[in-house]
C-alpha positions as CSV (number, residue, x, y, z in Angstrom):
1,M,-96.3,-88.4,-30.4
2,K,-94.4,-85.7,-32.2
3,Y,-97.4,-84.5,-34.1
4,T,-99.6,-84.5,-31.0
5,F,-97.3,-82.0,-29.2
6,F,-97.1,-79.7,-32.2
7,F,-100.9,-79.8,-32.5
8,A,-101.1,-79.0,-28.8
9,L,-98.7,-76.1,-29.3
10,L,-100.9,-74.6,-32.1
11,V,-104.1,-75.0,-30.1
12,F,-102.4,-73.3,-27.1
13,A,-101.2,-70.4,-29.2
14,R,-104.7,-70.0,-30.8
15,V,-106.5,-70.0,-27.4
16,S,-104.0,-67.5,-25.9
17,F,-104.4,-64.9,-28.6
18,A,-108.2,-65.4,-29.0
19,Q,-109.0,-64.6,-25.3
20,G,-109.6,-61.0,-24.7
21,D,-110.2,-59.1,-21.5
22,L,-113.5,-57.1,-21.7
23,L,-112.6,-55.2,-18.6
24,S,-110.0,-53.4,-20.6
25,L,-112.8,-51.6,-22.4
26,V,-114.4,-50.2,-19.2
27,E,-111.7,-49.8,-16.5
28,T,-109.7,-46.7,-17.0
29,K,-107.6,-44.3,-14.9
30,G,-107.5,-40.7,-15.9
31,G,-109.1,-41.5,-19.2
32,K,-106.5,-44.0,-20.1
33,P,-106.5,-47.8,-19.5
34,K,-104.0,-48.8,-16.8
35,K,-101.9,-51.8,-17.8
36,E,-101.9,-54.7,-15.4
37,Y,-99.1,-57.3,-15.5
38,I,-99.9,-60.9,-14.7
39,S,-97.8,-62.5,-12.0
40,N,-97.6,-65.8,-10.1
41,A,-98.2,-67.9,-13.2
42,F,-95.8,-70.4,-11.5
43,K,-94.8,-70.1,-7.8
44,S,-91.1,-70.6,-8.6
45,S,-88.7,-69.6,-11.4
46,R,-88.6,-73.3,-12.2
47,V,-91.4,-75.7,-13.0
48,I,-89.5,-78.7,-11.7
49,N,-86.4,-79.3,-13.8
50,G,-86.8,-76.6,-16.4
51,H,-87.1,-72.8,-16.2
52,S,-90.6,-71.4,-15.8
53,M,-92.0,-68.1,-17.3
54,E,-91.9,-66.7,-13.7
55,F,-89.2,-64.3,-12.4
56,I,-87.9,-63.5,-9.0
57,G,-88.0,-59.8,-8.0
58,K,-85.4,-57.1,-8.5
59,G,-82.8,-57.3,-5.8
60,V,-83.9,-60.7,-4.7
61,L,-81.5,-63.7,-4.2
62,D,-83.1,-67.1,-4.6
63,V,-81.1,-69.9,-2.9
64,R,-82.1,-73.2,-4.4
65,I,-81.3,-76.7,-3.1
66,L,-82.3,-79.7,-5.3
67,H,-82.2,-83.3,-4.3
68,R,-82.8,-86.4,-6.5
69,F,-82.6,-89.8,-4.9
70,G,-82.0,-93.2,-6.6
71,T,-84.7,-95.2,-8.5
72,V,-87.7,-96.3,-6.5
73,N,-87.5,-99.8,-8.1
74,S,-84.1,-100.4,-6.7
75,G,-85.8,-102.2,-3.8
76,L,-85.8,-102.3,-0.1
77,N,-82.1,-103.0,0.2
78,N,-81.5,-99.6,-1.3
79,L,-84.4,-98.2,0.7
80,F,-86.3,-97.6,-2.6
81,G,-83.6,-95.2,-3.7
82,L,-83.2,-93.2,-0.6
83,D,-79.7,-94.6,0.1
84,Q,-78.5,-92.6,-3.0
85,A,-78.6,-88.9,-3.4
86,N,-77.7,-86.4,-6.2
87,M,-77.8,-82.7,-5.5
88,R,-77.6,-79.3,-7.1
89,F,-77.3,-76.0,-5.3
90,G,-77.8,-72.7,-7.0
91,F,-78.0,-69.0,-6.5
92,D,-80.3,-66.9,-8.8
93,Y,-80.4,-63.1,-8.5
94,G,-82.9,-60.6,-9.9
95,I,-81.0,-57.7,-11.6
96,A,-84.3,-56.3,-12.8
97,K,-88.0,-57.3,-12.8
98,S,-87.4,-59.0,-16.2
99,L,-83.7,-59.9,-15.9
100,T,-82.3,-62.7,-13.8
101,I,-78.8,-64.4,-13.7
102,G,-77.9,-67.6,-11.9
103,V,-75.1,-70.1,-11.2
104,G,-75.2,-73.6,-9.8
105,R,-73.2,-76.7,-9.2
106,S,-74.3,-80.4,-9.5
107,N,-72.6,-83.5,-8.2
108,V,-73.9,-85.3,-11.3
109,G,-71.0,-84.9,-13.7
110,K,-69.4,-82.5,-11.2
111,E,-70.9,-79.8,-13.4
112,W,-71.1,-76.0,-13.0
113,D,-73.8,-74.1,-14.8
114,G,-74.8,-70.5,-15.3
115,F,-77.6,-68.7,-17.2
116,I,-79.1,-65.4,-18.2
117,K,-82.9,-65.1,-18.3
118,F,-84.7,-62.2,-20.0
119,R,-88.4,-61.4,-20.5
120,P,-89.0,-59.1,-23.5
121,I,-92.8,-59.6,-23.3
122,W,-94.8,-59.8,-20.1
123,Q,-98.4,-61.1,-20.1
124,S,-100.7,-58.1,-19.3
125,K,-104.2,-56.8,-19.7
126,R,-105.8,-53.4,-20.1
127,G,-103.6,-50.5,-21.1
128,S,-101.9,-50.0,-24.4
129,W,-100.6,-53.0,-26.2
130,P,-101.6,-55.7,-23.7
131,S,-100.1,-59.2,-24.3
132,P,-102.0,-62.5,-23.9
133,V,-98.7,-64.3,-23.2
134,S,-95.3,-63.9,-21.7
135,V,-92.2,-64.5,-23.8
136,V,-88.9,-65.4,-22.0
137,M,-85.5,-66.0,-23.5
138,I,-82.8,-68.0,-21.7
139,T,-79.2,-68.8,-22.6
140,G,-76.9,-70.9,-20.4
141,A,-73.6,-72.8,-20.3
142,T,-72.3,-75.8,-18.4
143,Y,-68.8,-76.8,-17.4
144,S,-67.9,-80.3,-16.2
145,T,-65.0,-80.9,-13.8
146,V,-64.9,-84.7,-14.0
147,P,-61.3,-86.0,-14.4
148,W,-60.2,-86.8,-17.9
149,T,-60.8,-90.5,-18.9
150,D,-57.4,-90.5,-20.6
151,P,-55.2,-87.7,-19.1
152,S,-52.2,-88.8,-21.3
153,R,-53.8,-87.6,-24.5
154,K,-54.2,-83.9,-25.4
155,N,-57.5,-82.7,-23.8
156,Y,-59.1,-79.3,-24.4
157,T,-60.9,-77.2,-21.8
158,T,-63.6,-76.4,-24.3
159,S,-64.5,-80.1,-24.5
160,R,-65.9,-79.8,-20.9
161,M,-68.5,-77.2,-22.0
162,G,-72.0,-77.3,-23.2
163,F,-74.6,-74.6,-24.1
164,Y,-78.3,-74.2,-24.3
165,N,-80.8,-71.7,-25.6
166,M,-84.5,-71.7,-24.7
167,L,-87.6,-69.7,-25.7
168,I,-90.5,-69.9,-23.3
169,I,-94.0,-68.9,-24.4
170,G,-96.5,-69.1,-21.5
171,R,-99.8,-67.9,-20.2
172,K,-101.6,-67.8,-16.9
173,F,-105.2,-68.7,-17.9
174,G,-106.8,-67.9,-14.5
175,E,-106.1,-68.1,-10.8
176,R,-105.6,-71.9,-11.0
177,F,-104.1,-72.9,-14.3
178,S,-100.9,-71.9,-16.1
179,M,-99.2,-73.5,-19.1
180,Q,-96.0,-72.9,-21.1
181,V,-94.1,-74.3,-24.0
182,A,-90.4,-74.1,-24.5
183,P,-88.5,-74.9,-27.7
184,T,-85.0,-75.7,-26.6
185,F,-81.6,-76.2,-28.3
186,V,-78.7,-77.9,-26.5
187,H,-75.1,-78.1,-27.9
188,R,-72.4,-80.3,-26.5
189,N,-68.8,-79.5,-27.5
190,I,-67.9,-83.2,-27.2
191,V,-70.0,-86.4,-27.2
192,A,-69.2,-89.9,-26.0
193,T,-69.3,-91.7,-29.4
194,S,-69.2,-90.7,-33.1
195,M,-72.8,-92.0,-33.3
196,E,-74.1,-89.2,-31.1
197,H,-75.0,-85.7,-32.2
198,N,-73.6,-82.5,-30.7
199,N,-76.8,-80.7,-31.3
200,V,-80.1,-81.7,-29.6
201,Y,-83.5,-80.2,-30.1
202,A,-86.3,-80.5,-27.6
203,L,-89.8,-79.1,-26.9
204,G,-90.6,-78.5,-23.2
205,V,-94.1,-78.3,-21.7
206,G,-94.8,-77.1,-18.2
207,V,-98.1,-76.8,-16.4
208,R,-99.3,-75.7,-13.0
209,F,-102.7,-76.3,-11.4
210,K,-103.4,-74.6,-8.1
211,L,-105.2,-76.9,-5.6
212,S,-105.3,-74.6,-2.6
213,K,-103.9,-71.3,-1.4
214,R,-100.5,-72.9,-0.7
215,I,-100.4,-76.2,-2.7
216,A,-100.2,-76.7,-6.5
217,F,-99.8,-79.6,-8.9
218,V,-96.9,-79.1,-11.4
219,A,-95.6,-81.2,-14.3
220,D,-92.6,-80.8,-16.5
221,Y,-92.0,-82.7,-19.8
222,H,-89.4,-82.4,-22.5
223,Y,-90.0,-84.1,-25.8
224,I,-86.6,-84.9,-27.5
225,A,-87.3,-84.1,-31.2
226,K,-83.9,-84.7,-32.7
227,G,-80.3,-85.5,-31.8
228,L,-80.5,-88.5,-29.5
229,D,-81.0,-92.2,-29.9
230,K,-84.5,-92.8,-28.5
231,E,-83.7,-96.4,-27.9
232,I,-81.2,-95.3,-25.2
233,Y,-82.3,-91.9,-24.1
234,K,-85.8,-91.1,-22.8
235,D,-87.9,-88.0,-22.7
236,P,-87.6,-86.5,-19.2
237,L,-90.9,-86.3,-17.3
238,S,-91.4,-84.9,-13.8
239,V,-94.6,-84.5,-11.7
240,G,-95.0,-83.1,-8.3
241,F,-96.5,-80.6,-5.8
242,D,-95.4,-77.1,-4.9
243,I,-95.9,-76.3,-1.2
244,E,-95.6,-72.7,-0.1
245,T,-94.5,-72.1,3.5
246,G,-93.7,-68.4,4.1
247,G,-90.5,-67.4,2.4
248,H,-89.9,-71.0,1.2
249,V,-91.3,-72.9,-1.7
250,F,-90.9,-76.6,-1.0
251,Q,-91.5,-79.1,-3.9
252,L,-91.9,-82.8,-3.8
253,H,-91.7,-84.7,-7.1
254,F,-91.0,-87.9,-9.0
255,S,-88.8,-87.8,-12.1
256,N,-87.0,-90.2,-14.5
257,A,-84.2,-87.6,-14.8
258,T,-81.0,-87.6,-12.7
259,G,-79.4,-84.4,-14.0
260,M,-80.7,-81.0,-12.8
261,N,-79.6,-78.5,-15.4
262,E,-80.9,-78.2,-19.0
263,K,-78.0,-79.9,-20.7
264,A,-78.0,-82.7,-18.1
265,F,-81.6,-83.7,-18.0
266,I,-82.3,-83.2,-21.7
267,T,-79.4,-85.1,-23.1
268,N,-78.6,-87.7,-20.4
269,T,-81.9,-89.1,-19.2
270,T,-81.9,-92.9,-19.7
271,N,-84.4,-94.0,-17.0
272,D,-87.8,-95.2,-18.3
273,W,-91.1,-94.4,-16.4
274,A,-92.7,-97.5,-18.0
275,K,-90.1,-99.7,-16.2
276,G,-90.4,-98.0,-12.9
277,D,-87.1,-96.1,-13.2
278,V,-88.4,-93.2,-11.3
279,R,-86.6,-91.1,-8.7
280,F,-88.2,-89.3,-5.8
281,G,-86.8,-85.9,-5.0
282,F,-87.4,-82.5,-3.6
283,N,-86.5,-78.9,-4.4
284,M,-86.3,-76.1,-1.9
285,S,-86.2,-72.4,-2.7
286,R,-85.6,-69.6,-0.1
287,V,-85.6,-66.0,-1.2
288,F,-83.7,-63.1,0.4
289,T,-84.2,-59.5,-0.4
290,I,-80.8,-57.9,-0.6
291,G,-81.7,-54.9,-2.7
292,K,-84.1,-52.0,-2.3
293,K,-87.7,-53.1,-2.9
294,T,-89.5,-51.6,-5.8
295,R,-93.1,-51.7,-6.9
296,H,-94.2,-52.6,-10.4
297,K,-95.7,-49.6,-12.2
């Protein structure tokens, strides 16, 4: 499985850089090609769990509410998981067209999280130095507020913290299909047992296929390459549909992950798709423009 994903990564990179845009040779403005940035690779700044290559606009506040219910195979007595609910609410703000910050809070682990997201390279065509891909860098931190298991011993505030760094390389291949890969590093200041590792390495893959003007299929997978016992922890996989309704993006999905920030779903997923340990959930995003609108030039 590991070699399959690295092979797919190489093929993806090769195709991305091989495809040229012939229109850049013929369409000019004032004798110079006009650069055109590619947008709407994903409809949301998240695929499902993980970040996407997409950004919210400058001066835009994205209010996000994420719900994840219990496992479907828990049976009718638990209403196939609907009797249980986990939640994350978050606020993302666009400082600039390629710079976003965000904070959120999850009831899973009573955990706060925050991140900074920056895009040094934006997929574009025509103009000088067009890029076939977008490159996005993200760094984030988490802080758990769960009461100490043993409050009588000396506990450190830093033990509650975790960190992650992510590099996204993605491309919108056409009006319907977008794909990205995301090498990810997660560090936990403290782990449950001496057998676990503080550092975890993963490779994320996200895809979007547009089915109609307002509906798209999305999938989000993270292969855990190193740092976790694969007999206990599973690779998080989520599939679902984006539904756009005016200023809302409503997403229905199924996932084997419970946590809803990078540290949580990458390092703490124990449910197995093969055993039916799948959770139904939904994400809702509502954007508000609270700054002056600007047009991309």
